[in-house]
KOLGU-4560 file (N, C-alpha, C; in nm, 3 decimals, padded with zeros to 5 digits):
<recs>
<n_xx: -01.222 n_yy: 07.815 n_zz: 08.208 ca_xx: -01.241 ca_yy: 07.731 ca_zz: 08.093 c_xx: -01.353 c_yy: 07.631 c_zz: 08.122 mol: A seq: 1 type: UNK>
<n_xx: -01.434 n_yy: 07.610 n_zz: 08.023 ca_xx: -01.545 ca_yy: 07.517 ca_zz: 08.035 c_xx: -01.507 c_yy: 07.386 c_zz: 07.968 mol: A seq: 2 type: UNK>
<n_xx: -01.491 n_yy: 07.281 n_zz: 08.047 ca_xx: -01.453 ca_yy: 07.151 ca_zz: 07.991 c_xx: -01.579 c_yy: 07.075 c_zz: 07.955 mol: A seq: 3 type: UNK>
<n_xx: -01.592 n_yy: 07.041 n_zz: 07.828 ca_xx: -01.706 ca_yy: 06.964 ca_zz: 07.778 c_xx: -01.676 c_yy: 06.816 c_zz: 07.795 mol: A seq: 4 type: UNK>
<n_xx: -01.775 n_yy: 06.740 n_zz: 07.839 ca_xx: -01.755 ca_yy: 06.596 ca_zz: 07.860 c_xx: -01.758 c_yy: 06.523 c_zz: 07.726 mol: A seq: 5 type: UNK>
<n_xx: -01.657 n_yy: 06.441 n_zz: 07.702 ca_xx: -01.652 ca_yy: 06.358 ca_zz: 07.582 c_xx: -01.653 c_yy: 06.212 c_zz: 07.626 mol: A seq: 6 type: UNK>
<n_xx: -01.662 n_yy: 06.121 n_zz: 07.532 ca_xx: -01.668 ca_yy: 05.979 ca_zz: 07.562 c_xx: -01.545 c_yy: 05.936 c_zz: 07.642 mol: A seq: 7 type: UNK>
<n_xx: -01.568 n_yy: 05.860 n_zz: 07.747 ca_xx: -01.463 ca_yy: 05.803 ca_zz: 07.829 c_xx: -01.368 c_yy: 05.909 c_zz: 07.884 mol: A seq: 8 type: UNK>
<n_xx: -01.421 n_yy: 06.021 n_zz: 07.928 ca_xx: -01.338 ca_yy: 06.128 ca_zz: 07.980 c_xx: -01.350 c_yy: 06.138 c_zz: 08.130 mol: A seq: 9 type: UNK>
<n_xx: -01.238 n_yy: 06.148 n_zz: 08.197 ca_xx: -01.237 ca_yy: 06.178 ca_zz: 08.339 c_xx: -01.249 c_yy: 06.329 c_zz: 08.349 mol: A seq: 10 type: UNK>
<n_xx: -01.368 n_yy: 06.377 n_zz: 08.378 ca_xx: -01.397 ca_yy: 06.520 ca_zz: 08.374 c_xx: -01.314 c_yy: 06.598 c_zz: 08.477 mol: A seq: 11 type: UNK>
<n_xx: -01.275 n_yy: 06.532 n_zz: 08.587 ca_xx: -01.196 ca_yy: 06.602 ca_zz: 08.689 c_xx: -01.058 c_yy: 06.637 c_zz: 08.638 mol: A seq: 12 type: UNK>
<n_xx: -00.994 n_yy: 06.547 n_zz: 08.564 ca_xx: -00.860 ca_yy: 06.575 ca_zz: 08.516 c_xx: -00.860 c_yy: 06.627 c_zz: 08.374 mol: A seq: 13 type: UNK>
<n_xx: -00.972 n_yy: 06.607 n_zz: 08.301 ca_xx: -00.976 ca_yy: 06.650 ca_zz: 08.162 c_xx: -00.901 c_yy: 06.557 c_zz: 08.069 mol: A seq: 14 type: UNK>
<n_xx: -00.867 n_yy: 06.438 n_zz: 08.116 ca_xx: -00.789 ca_yy: 06.344 ca_zz: 08.035 c_xx: -00.878 c_yy: 06.226 c_zz: 07.997 mol: A seq: 15 type: UNK>
<n_xx: -00.873 n_yy: 06.187 n_zz: 07.871 ca_xx: -00.950 ca_yy: 06.072 ca_zz: 07.824 c_xx: -00.873 c_yy: 05.945 c_zz: 07.855 mol: A seq: 16 type: UNK>
<n_xx: -00.937 n_yy: 05.831 n_zz: 07.835 ca_xx: -00.871 ca_yy: 05.702 ca_zz: 07.859 c_xx: -00.747 c_yy: 05.685 c_zz: 07.773 mol: A seq: 17 type: UNK>
<n_xx: -00.744 n_yy: 05.745 n_zz: 07.656 ca_xx: -00.629 ca_yy: 05.734 ca_zz: 07.568 c_xx: -00.517 c_yy: 05.829 c_zz: 07.606 mol: A seq: 18 type: UNK>
<n_xx: -00.533 n_yy: 05.907 n_zz: 07.713 ca_xx: -00.430 ca_yy: 06.000 ca_zz: 07.755 c_xx: -00.437 c_yy: 06.134 c_zz: 07.685 mol: A seq: 19 type: UNK>
<n_xx: -00.539 n_yy: 06.155 n_zz: 07.604 ca_xx: -00.552 ca_yy: 06.282 ca_zz: 07.534 c_xx: -00.642 c_yy: 06.376 c_zz: 07.612 mol: A seq: 20 type: UNK>
<n_xx: -00.613 n_yy: 06.504 n_zz: 07.608 ca_xx: -00.695 ca_yy: 06.600 ca_zz: 07.681 c_xx: -00.838 c_yy: 06.603 c_zz: 07.629 mol: A seq: 21 type: UNK>
<n_xx: -00.929 n_yy: 06.636 n_zz: 07.716 ca_xx: -01.070 ca_yy: 06.649 ca_zz: 07.679 c_xx: -01.091 c_yy: 06.772 c_zz: 07.591 mol: A seq: 22 type: UNK>
<n_xx: -01.204 n_yy: 06.775 n_zz: 07.524 ca_xx: -01.237 ca_yy: 06.891 ca_zz: 07.443 c_xx: -01.264 c_yy: 07.009 c_zz: 07.537 mol: A seq: 23 type: UNK>
<n_xx: -01.206 n_yy: 07.122 n_zz: 07.504 ca_xx: -01.219 ca_yy: 07.241 ca_zz: 07.587 c_xx: -01.268 c_yy: 07.356 c_zz: 07.500 mol: A seq: 24 type: UNK>
<n_xx: -01.360 n_yy: 07.435 n_zz: 07.552 ca_xx: -01.411 ca_yy: 07.550 ca_zz: 07.479 c_xx: -01.329 c_yy: 07.671 c_zz: 07.521 mol: A seq: 25 type: UNK>
<n_xx: -01.260 n_yy: 07.730 n_zz: 07.424 ca_xx: -01.178 ca_yy: 07.847 ca_zz: 07.448 c_xx: -01.216 c_yy: 07.954 c_zz: 07.348 mol: A seq: 26 type: UNK>
<n_xx: -01.248 n_yy: 08.072 n_zz: 07.400 ca_xx: -01.285 ca_yy: 08.185 ca_zz: 07.315 c_xx: -01.394 c_yy: 08.148 c_zz: 07.215 mol: A seq: 27 type: UNK>
<n_xx: -01.493 n_yy: 08.072 n_zz: 07.263 ca_xx: -01.607 ca_yy: 08.037 ca_zz: 07.178 c_xx: -01.581 c_yy: 07.926 c_zz: 07.080 mol: A seq: 28 type: UNK>
<n_xx: -01.461 n_yy: 07.867 n_zz: 07.080 ca_xx: -01.428 ca_yy: 07.760 ca_zz: 06.986 c_xx: -01.393 c_yy: 07.635 c_zz: 07.064 mol: A seq: 29 type: UNK>
<n_xx: -01.432 n_yy: 07.520 n_zz: 07.012 ca_xx: -01.398 ca_yy: 07.394 ca_zz: 07.076 c_xx: -01.262 c_yy: 07.351 c_zz: 07.027 mol: A seq: 30 type: UNK>
<n_xx: -01.177 n_yy: 07.317 n_zz: 07.121 ca_xx: -01.042 ca_yy: 07.274 ca_zz: 07.088 c_xx: -01.010 c_yy: 07.149 c_zz: 07.167 mol: A seq: 31 type: UNK>
<n_xx: -00.920 n_yy: 07.069 n_zz: 07.114 ca_xx: -00.884 ca_yy: 06.946 ca_zz: 07.182 c_xx: -00.808 c_yy: 06.975 c_zz: 07.311 mol: A seq: 32 type: UNK>
<n_xx: -00.735 n_yy: 07.082 n_zz: 07.314 ca_xx: -00.664 ca_yy: 07.120 ca_zz: 07.435 c_xx: -00.632 c_yy: 07.269 c_zz: 07.427 mol: A seq: 33 type: UNK>
<n_xx: -00.595 n_yy: 07.328 n_zz: 07.538 ca_xx: -00.566 ca_yy: 07.471 ca_zz: 07.534 c_xx: -00.439 c_yy: 07.498 c_zz: 07.452 mol: A seq: 34 type: UNK>
<n_xx: -00.428 n_yy: 07.618 n_zz: 07.397 ca_xx: -00.308 ca_yy: 07.651 ca_zz: 07.320 c_xx: -00.184 c_yy: 07.637 c_zz: 07.406 mol: A seq: 35 type: UNK>
<n_xx: -00.081 n_yy: 07.578 n_zz: 07.348 ca_xx: 00.044 ca_yy: 07.565 ca_zz: 07.422 c_xx: 00.136 c_yy: 07.679 c_zz: 07.382 mol: A seq: 36 type: UNK>
<n_xx: 00.250 n_yy: 07.680 n_zz: 07.441 ca_xx: 00.350 ca_yy: 07.783 ca_zz: 07.414 c_xx: 00.401 c_yy: 07.768 c_zz: 07.271 mol: A seq: 37 type: UNK>
<n_xx: 00.380 n_yy: 07.869 n_zz: 07.185 ca_xx: 00.424 ca_yy: 07.856 ca_zz: 07.046 c_xx: 00.575 c_yy: 07.846 c_zz: 07.031 mol: A seq: 38 type: UNK>
<n_xx: 00.650 n_yy: 07.880 n_zz: 07.136 ca_xx: 00.795 ca_yy: 07.866 ca_zz: 07.127 c_xx: 00.835 c_yy: 07.720 c_zz: 07.128 mol: A seq: 39 type: UNK>
<n_xx: 00.737 n_yy: 07.630 n_zz: 07.151 ca_xx: 00.765 ca_yy: 07.488 ca_zz: 07.147 c_xx: 00.777 c_yy: 07.436 c_zz: 07.004 mol: A seq: 40 type: UNK>
<n_xx: 00.757 n_yy: 07.522 n_zz: 06.905 ca_xx: 00.775 ca_yy: 07.481 ca_zz: 06.766 c_xx: 00.925 c_yy: 07.472 c_zz: 06.739 mol: A seq: 41 type: UNK>
<n_xx: 00.967 n_yy: 07.353 n_zz: 06.699 ca_xx: 01.107 ca_yy: 07.331 ca_zz: 06.669 c_xx: 01.141 c_yy: 07.393 c_zz: 06.533 mol: A seq: 42 type: UNK>
<n_xx: 01.268 n_yy: 07.399 n_zz: 06.503 ca_xx: 01.309 ca_yy: 07.455 ca_zz: 06.373 c_xx: 01.248 c_yy: 07.378 c_zz: 06.255 mol: A seq: 43 type: UNK>
<n_xx: 01.245 n_yy: 07.243 n_zz: 06.257 ca_xx: 01.181 ca_yy: 07.173 ca_zz: 06.145 c_xx: 01.032 c_yy: 07.209 c_zz: 06.132 mol: A seq: 44 type: UNK>
<n_xx: 00.963 n_yy: 07.225 n_zz: 06.246 ca_xx: 00.821 ca_yy: 07.262 ca_zz: 06.240 c_xx: 00.805 c_yy: 07.405 c_zz: 06.189 mol: A seq: 45 type: UNK>
<n_xx: 00.894 n_yy: 07.493 n_zz: 06.229 ca_xx: 00.888 ca_yy: 07.631 ca_zz: 06.179 c_xx: 00.913 c_yy: 07.635 c_zz: 06.028 mol: A seq: 46 type: UNK>
<n_xx: 01.004 n_yy: 07.551 n_zz: 05.979 ca_xx: 01.031 ca_yy: 07.546 ca_zz: 05.835 c_xx: 00.906 c_yy: 07.501 c_zz: 05.760 mol: A seq: 47 type: UNK>
<n_xx: 00.837 n_yy: 07.401 n_zz: 05.813 ca_xx: 00.714 ca_yy: 07.354 ca_zz: 05.750 c_xx: 00.607 c_yy: 07.463 c_zz: 05.756 mol: A seq: 48 type: UNK>
<n_xx: 00.593 n_yy: 07.530 n_zz: 05.869 ca_xx: 00.495 ca_yy: 07.637 ca_zz: 05.883 c_xx: 00.520 c_yy: 07.750 c_zz: 05.783 mol: A seq: 49 type: UNK>
<n_xx: 00.646 n_yy: 07.785 n_zz: 05.765 ca_xx: 00.680 ca_yy: 07.892 ca_zz: 05.670 c_xx: 00.644 c_yy: 07.852 c_zz: 05.526 mol: A seq: 50 type: UNK>
<n_xx: 00.667 n_yy: 07.726 n_zz: 05.492 ca_xx: 00.631 ca_yy: 07.679 ca_zz: 05.358 c_xx: 00.480 c_yy: 07.669 c_zz: 05.343 mol: A seq: 51 type: UNK>
<n_xx: 00.411 n_yy: 07.633 n_zz: 05.451 ca_xx: 00.265 ca_yy: 07.633 ca_zz: 05.448 c_xx: 00.214 c_yy: 07.774 c_zz: 05.421 mol: A seq: 52 type: UNK>
<n_xx: 00.279 n_yy: 07.873 n_zz: 05.482 ca_xx: 00.238 ca_yy: 08.013 ca_zz: 05.466 c_xx: 00.258 c_yy: 08.061 c_zz: 05.322 mol: A seq: 53 type: UNK>
<n_xx: 00.350 n_yy: 07.997 n_zz: 05.251 ca_xx: 00.372 ca_yy: 08.031 ca_zz: 05.110 c_xx: 00.269 c_yy: 07.964 c_zz: 05.020 mol: A seq: 54 type: UNK>
<n_xx: 00.182 n_yy: 07.881 n_zz: 05.078 ca_xx: 00.077 ca_yy: 07.815 ca_zz: 05.002 c_xx: 00.116 c_yy: 07.683 c_zz: 04.940 mol: A seq: 55 type: UNK>
<n_xx: 00.228 n_yy: 07.627 n_zz: 04.983 ca_xx: 00.274 ca_yy: 07.501 ca_zz: 04.926 c_xx: 00.190 c_yy: 07.385 c_zz: 04.979 mol: A seq: 56 type: UNK>
<n_xx: 00.172 n_yy: 07.284 n_zz: 04.896 ca_xx: 00.101 ca_yy: 07.163 ca_zz: 04.937 c_xx: 00.194 c_yy: 07.077 c_zz: 05.021 mol: A seq: 57 type: UNK>
<n_xx: 00.136 n_yy: 06.978 n_zz: 05.088 ca_xx: 00.217 ca_yy: 06.886 ca_zz: 05.167 c_xx: 00.319 c_yy: 06.814 c_zz: 05.082 mol: A seq: 58 type: UNK>
<n_xx: 00.279 n_yy: 06.774 n_zz: 04.963 ca_xx: 00.369 ca_yy: 06.703 ca_zz: 04.872 c_xx: 00.485 c_yy: 06.793 c_zz: 04.829 mol: A seq: 59 type: UNK>
<n_xx: 00.455 n_yy: 06.920 n_zz: 04.801 ca_xx: 00.559 ca_yy: 07.015 ca_zz: 04.760 c_xx: 00.653 c_yy: 07.045 c_zz: 04.876 mol: A seq: 60 type: UNK>
<n_xx: 00.599 n_yy: 07.055 n_zz: 04.997 ca_xx: 00.683 ca_yy: 07.079 ca_zz: 05.115 c_xx: 00.777 c_yy: 06.961 c_zz: 05.136 mol: A seq: 61 type: UNK>
<n_xx: 00.724 n_yy: 06.840 n_zz: 05.122 ca_xx: 00.806 ca_yy: 06.719 ca_zz: 05.137 c_xx: 00.920 c_yy: 06.719 c_zz: 05.036 mol: A seq: 62 type: UNK>
<n_xx: 00.891 n_yy: 06.755 n_zz: 04.912 ca_xx: 00.995 ca_yy: 06.758 ca_zz: 04.809 c_xx: 01.098 c_yy: 06.867 c_zz: 04.839 mol: A seq: 63 type: UNK>
<n_xx: 01.052 n_yy: 06.983 n_zz: 04.883 ca_xx: 01.142 ca_yy: 07.095 ca_zz: 04.911 c_xx: 01.236 c_yy: 07.064 c_zz: 05.028 mol: A seq: 64 type: UNK>
<n_xx: 01.185 n_yy: 06.992 n_zz: 05.127 ca_xx: 01.265 ca_yy: 06.962 ca_zz: 05.245 c_xx: 01.333 c_yy: 06.825 c_zz: 05.239 mol: A seq: 65 type: UNK>
<n_xx: 01.305 n_yy: 06.750 n_zz: 05.134 ca_xx: 01.366 ca_yy: 06.618 ca_zz: 05.118 c_xx: 01.317 c_yy: 06.518 c_zz: 05.221 mol: A seq: 66 type: UNK>
<n_xx: 01.190 n_yy: 06.530 n_zz: 05.258 ca_xx: 01.131 ca_yy: 06.439 ca_zz: 05.357 c_xx: 01.015 c_yy: 06.365 c_zz: 05.294 mol: A seq: 67 type: UNK>
<n_xx: 00.971 n_yy: 06.259 n_zz: 05.362 ca_xx: 00.858 ca_yy: 06.181 ca_zz: 05.317 c_xx: 00.728 c_yy: 06.258 c_zz: 05.342 mol: A seq: 68 type: UNK>
<n_xx: 00.629 n_yy: 06.238 n_zz: 05.256 ca_xx: 00.500 ca_yy: 06.307 ca_zz: 05.271 c_xx: 00.435 c_yy: 06.277 c_zz: 05.406 mol: A seq: 69 type: UNK>
<n_xx: 00.447 n_yy: 06.153 n_zz: 05.455 ca_xx: 00.387 ca_yy: 06.118 ca_zz: 05.584 c_xx: 00.453 c_yy: 06.193 c_zz: 05.699 mol: A seq: 70 type: UNK>
<n_xx: 00.583 n_yy: 06.219 n_zz: 05.688 ca_xx: 00.654 ca_yy: 06.297 ca_zz: 05.790 c_xx: 00.600 c_yy: 06.439 c_zz: 05.793 mol: A seq: 71 type: UNK>
<n_xx: 00.581 n_yy: 06.496 n_zz: 05.676 ca_xx: 00.528 ca_yy: 06.633 ca_zz: 05.667 c_xx: 00.386 c_yy: 06.637 c_zz: 05.722 mol: A seq: 72 type: UNK>
<n_xx: 00.305 n_yy: 06.537 n_zz: 05.692 ca_xx: 00.168 ca_yy: 06.532 ca_zz: 05.745 c_xx: 00.169 c_yy: 06.530 c_zz: 05.897 mol: A seq: 73 type: UNK>
<n_xx: 00.257 n_yy: 06.450 n_zz: 05.957 ca_xx: 00.267 ca_yy: 06.446 ca_zz: 06.103 c_xx: 00.314 c_yy: 06.580 c_zz: 06.158 mol: A seq: 74 type: UNK>
<n_xx: 00.408 n_yy: 06.643 n_zz: 06.089 ca_xx: 00.457 ca_yy: 06.773 ca_zz: 06.135 c_xx: 00.348 c_yy: 06.880 c_zz: 06.124 mol: A seq: 75 type: UNK>
<n_xx: 00.268 n_yy: 06.874 n_zz: 06.019 ca_xx: 00.158 ca_yy: 06.969 ca_zz: 06.004 c_xx: 00.056 c_yy: 06.950 c_zz: 06.117 mol: A seq: 76 type: UNK>
<n_xx: 00.031 n_yy: 06.826 n_zz: 06.151 ca_xx: -00.059 ca_yy: 06.796 ca_zz: 06.261 c_xx: -00.003 c_yy: 06.848 c_zz: 06.393 mol: A seq: 77 type: UNK>
<n_xx: 00.126 n_yy: 06.831 n_zz: 06.415 ca_xx: 00.190 ca_yy: 06.881 ca_zz: 06.537 c_xx: 00.181 c_yy: 07.033 c_zz: 06.545 mol: A seq: 78 type: UNK>
<n_xx: 00.200 n_yy: 07.099 n_zz: 06.431 ca_xx: 00.190 ca_yy: 07.245 ca_zz: 06.427 c_xx: 00.050 c_yy: 07.289 c_zz: 06.466 mol: A seq: 79 type: UNK>
<n_xx: -00.051 n_yy: 07.225 n_zz: 06.408 ca_xx: -00.190 ca_yy: 07.259 ca_zz: 06.440 c_xx: -00.219 c_yy: 07.236 c_zz: 06.588 mol: A seq: 80 type: UNK>
<n_xx: -00.172 n_yy: 07.126 n_zz: 06.642 ca_xx: -00.194 ca_yy: 07.097 ca_zz: 06.784 c_xx: -00.127 c_yy: 07.200 c_zz: 06.873 mol: A seq: 81 type: UNK>
<n_xx: -00.004 n_yy: 07.234 n_zz: 06.843 ca_xx: 00.070 ca_yy: 07.326 ca_zz: 06.929 c_xx: 00.018 c_yy: 07.468 c_zz: 06.920 mol: A seq: 82 type: UNK>
<n_xx: -00.040 n_yy: 07.503 n_zz: 06.806 ca_xx: -00.096 ca_yy: 07.638 ca_zz: 06.792 c_xx: -00.246 c_yy: 07.639 c_zz: 06.817 mol: A seq: 83 type: UNK>
<n_xx: -00.303 n_yy: 07.524 n_zz: 06.854 ca_xx: -00.448 ca_yy: 07.510 ca_zz: 06.877 c_xx: -00.526 c_yy: 07.558 c_zz: 06.755 mol: A seq: 84 type: UNK>
<n_xx: -00.478 n_yy: 07.518 n_zz: 06.638 ca_xx: -00.540 ca_yy: 07.556 ca_zz: 06.511 c_xx: -00.627 c_yy: 07.441 c_zz: 06.461 mol: A seq: 85 type: UNK>
<n_xx: -00.723 n_yy: 07.477 n_zz: 06.377 ca_xx: -00.818 ca_yy: 07.379 ca_zz: 06.324 c_xx: -00.792 c_yy: 07.345 c_zz: 06.178 mol: A seq: 86 type: UNK>
<n_xx: -00.671 n_yy: 07.358 n_zz: 06.134 ca_xx: -00.635 ca_yy: 07.328 ca_zz: 05.997 c_xx: -00.518 c_yy: 07.414 c_zz: 05.954 mol: A seq: 87 type: UNK>
<n_xx: -00.472 n_yy: 07.389 n_zz: 05.833 ca_xx: -00.352 ca_yy: 07.460 ca_zz: 05.788 c_xx: -00.373 c_yy: 07.610 c_zz: 05.775 mol: A seq: 88 type: UNK>
<n_xx: -00.489 n_yy: 07.654 n_zz: 05.726 ca_xx: -00.512 ca_yy: 07.798 ca_zz: 05.713 c_xx: -00.514 c_yy: 07.865 c_zz: 05.849 mol: A seq: 89 type: UNK>
<n_xx: -00.578 n_yy: 07.800 n_zz: 05.946 ca_xx: -00.584 ca_yy: 07.853 ca_zz: 06.081 c_xx: -00.445 c_yy: 07.854 c_zz: 06.143 mol: A seq: 90 type: UNK>
<n_xx: -00.366 n_yy: 07.750 n_zz: 06.117 ca_xx: -00.230 ca_yy: 07.744 ca_zz: 06.171 c_xx: -00.144 c_yy: 07.858 c_zz: 06.115 mol: A seq: 91 type: UNK>
<n_xx: -00.157 n_yy: 07.883 n_zz: 05.986 ca_xx: -00.081 ca_yy: 07.992 ca_zz: 05.924 c_xx: -00.125 c_yy: 08.127 c_zz: 05.982 mol: A seq: 92 type: UNK>
<n_xx: -00.256 n_yy: 08.144 n_zz: 05.999 ca_xx: -00.307 ca_yy: 08.269 ca_zz: 06.058 c_xx: -00.254 c_yy: 08.287 c_zz: 06.200 mol: A seq: 93 type: UNK>
<n_xx: -00.257 n_yy: 08.179 n_zz: 06.281 ca_xx: -00.205 ca_yy: 08.187 ca_zz: 06.418 c_xx: -00.055 c_yy: 08.215 c_zz: 06.416 mol: A seq: 94 type: UNK>
<n_xx: 00.016 n_yy: 08.152 n_zz: 06.323 ca_xx: 00.160 ca_yy: 08.177 ca_zz: 06.311 c_xx: 00.190 c_yy: 08.321 c_zz: 06.278 mol: A seq: 95 type: UNK>
<n_xx: 00.110 n_yy: 08.381 n_zz: 06.193 ca_xx: 00.126 ca_yy: 08.523 ca_zz: 06.160 c_xx: 00.096 c_yy: 08.612 c_zz: 06.280 mol: A seq: 96 type: UNK>
<n_xx: -00.013 n_yy: 08.578 n_zz: 06.353 ca_xx: -00.048 ca_yy: 08.655 ca_zz: 06.474 c_xx: 00.066 c_yy: 08.654 c_zz: 06.575 mol: A seq: 97 type: UNK>
<n_xx: 00.132 n_yy: 08.540 n_zz: 06.586 ca_xx: 00.239 ca_yy: 08.523 ca_zz: 06.686 c_xx: 00.376 c_yy: 08.564 c_zz: 06.633 mol: A seq: 98 type: UNK>
<n_xx: 00.382 n_yy: 08.608 n_zz: 06.508 ca_xx: 00.508 ca_yy: 08.653 ca_zz: 06.451 c_xx: 00.604 c_yy: 08.540 c_zz: 06.415 mol: A seq: 99 type: UNK>
<n_xx: 00.549 n_yy: 08.421 n_zz: 06.393 ca_xx: 00.635 ca_yy: 08.307 ca_zz: 06.359 c_xx: 00.663 c_yy: 08.300 c_zz: 06.210 mol: A seq: 100 type: UNK>
<n_xx: 00.578 n_yy: 08.358 n_zz: 06.128 ca_xx: 00.599 ca_yy: 08.359 ca_zz: 05.983 c_xx: 00.587 c_yy: 08.500 c_zz: 05.930 mol: A seq: 101 type: UNK>
</recs>
């Protein structure tokens, strides 16, 4: 893996001052960190991913699950991070590749 230097990054450990991993180039794409184990998606995250795959908006997902929109936004962000996706469409595609949806 080729670790690209970002602002305030300890290149030896790949960790920034804020404790976040450095940008890493994987398979020709820049990602904040390497893909983690998709089995780390909890049941609530899987429920959100499945509704994302149905094309529902964040607001509609929040209403369907009886949660606040900000909670759903954080969960969508967690899904993207754990699947090393660059947005909801990419997350859904990765979820399909991995057999999660």
